[in-house]
C-alpha positions in Angstrom: -0.5 0.5 -0.1 1.0 3.5 -1.3 1.3 6.0 2.0 -0.9 9.4 1.2 0.8 12.6 1.8 -1.1 15.9 2.1 -0.5 19.3 0.8 -1.8 22.1 3.2 -3.7 23.5 0.9 -5.4 19.9 -0.6 -6.3 19.9 3.2 -8.4 23.0 3.8 -10.0 21.2 0.4 -10.9 18.4 2.1 -11.8 20.5 5.4 -14.4 23.1 3.4 -16.5 19.8 1.7 -19.7 18.6 2.9 -18.9 14.7 5.6 -19.9 12.6 3.3 -18.2 14.1 0.0 -15.7 13.9 1.4 -15.5 10.3 2.9 -16.4 8.8 -0.3 -13.1 10.3 -1.8 -11.3 9.8 0.9 -12.2 6.2 0.5 -11.7 6.2 -3.1 -7.9 8.0 -2.7 -7.3 4.8 -0.2 -8.9 1.7 -2.9 -6.4 3.6 -5.2 -3.1 3.6 -3.2 -4.1 0.0 -1.5 -4.8 -1.6 -5.4 -4.0 1.1 -8.1 -7.8 0.9 -9.5 -10.1 4.1 -10.2 -9.9 7.2 -13.2 -6.3 7.3 -12.9 -5.5 9.8 -15.7 -2.4 12.5 -16.4 -3.7 15.6 -17.1 -1.0 16.6 -19.9 1.0 14.0 -21.9 5.2 13.9 -19.9 3.6 16.1 -16.8 4.0 14.7 -13.5 0.7 15.7 -12.1 -2.4 12.5 -12.2 -6.4 13.4 -11.4 -8.2 11.0 -9.4 -11.3 11.4 -10.7 -14.2 11.0 -7.8 -17.3 12.3 -8.9 -18.2 15.9 -9.9 -15.1 16.4 -7.6 -11.1 15.4 -9.1 -7.7 15.0 -6.8 -4.5 16.2 -8.2 -2.1 14.7 -6.4 1.5 12.8 -7.8 3.2 9.2 -7.7 6.4 11.0 -5.2 8.7 7.3 -5.9 7.8 4.1 -5.4 5.1 4.6 -2.3 4.9 8.0 -1.8 0.6 9.4 -3.3 0.9 13.5 -2.2 -1.8 15.0 -2.9 -2.1 18.4 -4.1 -5.0 20.1 -4.5 -9.0 18.5 -4.5 -11.4 20.4 -6.1 -14.5 20.3 -7.6 -14.7 20.2 -11.5 -16.6 23.4 -12.5 -12.9 24.8 -10.4 -10.5 22.0 -11.1 -9.4 23.4 -15.1 -9.3 26.9 -14.2 
Protein backbone atom coordinates (compact mmCIF):
# COMPACT_ATOMS: atom_id res chain seq x y z
CA UNK A 1 0.00 0.00 0.00
CA UNK A 2 1.21 3.46 -0.83
CA UNK A 3 1.55 6.18 1.83
CA UNK A 4 -0.63 9.28 1.38
CA UNK A 5 0.81 12.76 2.02
CA UNK A 6 -1.39 15.86 1.98
CA UNK A 7 -0.43 19.45 1.23
CA UNK A 8 -1.96 22.10 3.49
CA UNK A 9 -4.11 23.32 0.60
CA UNK A 10 -5.49 19.82 -0.04
CA UNK A 11 -6.30 19.41 3.67
CA UNK A 12 -8.19 22.70 3.63
CA UNK A 13 -10.05 21.65 0.46
CA UNK A 14 -11.27 18.41 2.07
CA UNK A 15 -12.20 20.11 5.34
CA UNK A 16 -14.44 22.56 3.47
CA UNK A 17 -16.50 19.75 1.90
CA UNK A 18 -19.65 18.08 3.17
CA UNK A 19 -18.81 15.06 5.36
CA UNK A 20 -20.42 12.51 2.99
CA UNK A 21 -18.51 13.84 -0.01
CA UNK A 22 -15.24 13.94 1.95
CA UNK A 23 -15.71 10.31 3.00
CA UNK A 24 -16.33 9.24 -0.62
CA UNK A 25 -13.15 11.03 -1.68
CA UNK A 26 -11.08 9.48 1.09
CA UNK A 27 -12.49 6.03 0.33
CA UNK A 28 -11.62 6.35 -3.37
CA UNK A 29 -8.12 7.59 -2.52
CA UNK A 30 -7.48 4.67 -0.15
CA UNK A 31 -8.79 2.22 -2.78
CA UNK A 32 -6.35 3.69 -5.29
CA UNK A 33 -3.48 3.55 -2.77
CA UNK A 34 -4.15 -0.13 -2.02
CA UNK A 35 -4.95 -1.55 -5.43
CA UNK A 36 -4.26 1.13 -8.05
CA UNK A 37 -7.88 1.10 -9.24
CA UNK A 38 -9.84 4.23 -10.03
CA UNK A 39 -10.42 6.77 -12.76
CA UNK A 40 -6.87 8.16 -12.90
CA UNK A 41 -5.42 10.08 -15.84
CA UNK A 42 -2.32 12.14 -16.50
CA UNK A 43 -3.23 15.78 -17.02
CA UNK A 44 -0.70 16.44 -19.79
CA UNK A 45 1.62 14.25 -21.79
CA UNK A 46 4.95 14.17 -19.98
CA UNK A 47 3.62 15.96 -16.89
CA UNK A 48 3.96 14.31 -13.50
CA UNK A 49 0.60 15.43 -12.07
CA UNK A 50 -2.32 13.00 -12.16
CA UNK A 51 -5.99 13.36 -11.34
CA UNK A 52 -8.40 10.96 -9.67
CA UNK A 53 -12.06 11.49 -10.54
CA UNK A 54 -14.55 10.92 -7.70
CA UNK A 55 -18.03 11.93 -8.83
CA UNK A 56 -17.99 15.69 -9.46
CA UNK A 57 -14.69 16.14 -7.60
CA UNK A 58 -11.09 15.83 -8.77
CA UNK A 59 -8.03 14.97 -6.67
CA UNK A 60 -4.79 16.27 -8.14
CA UNK A 61 -1.72 14.37 -6.99
CA UNK A 62 1.76 13.19 -7.90
CA UNK A 63 3.44 9.87 -7.25
CA UNK A 64 6.62 10.62 -5.31
CA UNK A 65 8.93 7.66 -5.46
CA UNK A 66 7.42 4.19 -5.42
CA UNK A 67 5.34 4.42 -2.28
CA UNK A 68 4.07 8.00 -1.72
CA UNK A 69 0.98 9.73 -3.12
CA UNK A 70 1.22 13.49 -2.58
CA UNK A 71 -2.29 14.99 -2.80
CA UNK A 72 -2.03 18.61 -3.92
CA UNK A 73 -5.63 19.80 -4.48
CA UNK A 74 -9.21 18.60 -4.19
CA UNK A 75 -11.56 20.64 -6.38
CA UNK A 76 -15.07 20.48 -7.80
CA UNK A 77 -14.96 19.81 -11.53
CA UNK A 78 -16.31 23.26 -12.46
CA UNK A 79 -13.31 24.84 -10.67
CA UNK A 80 -10.68 22.17 -11.22
CA UNK A 81 -9.30 23.06 -14.63
CA UNK A 82 -9.34 26.86 -14.50
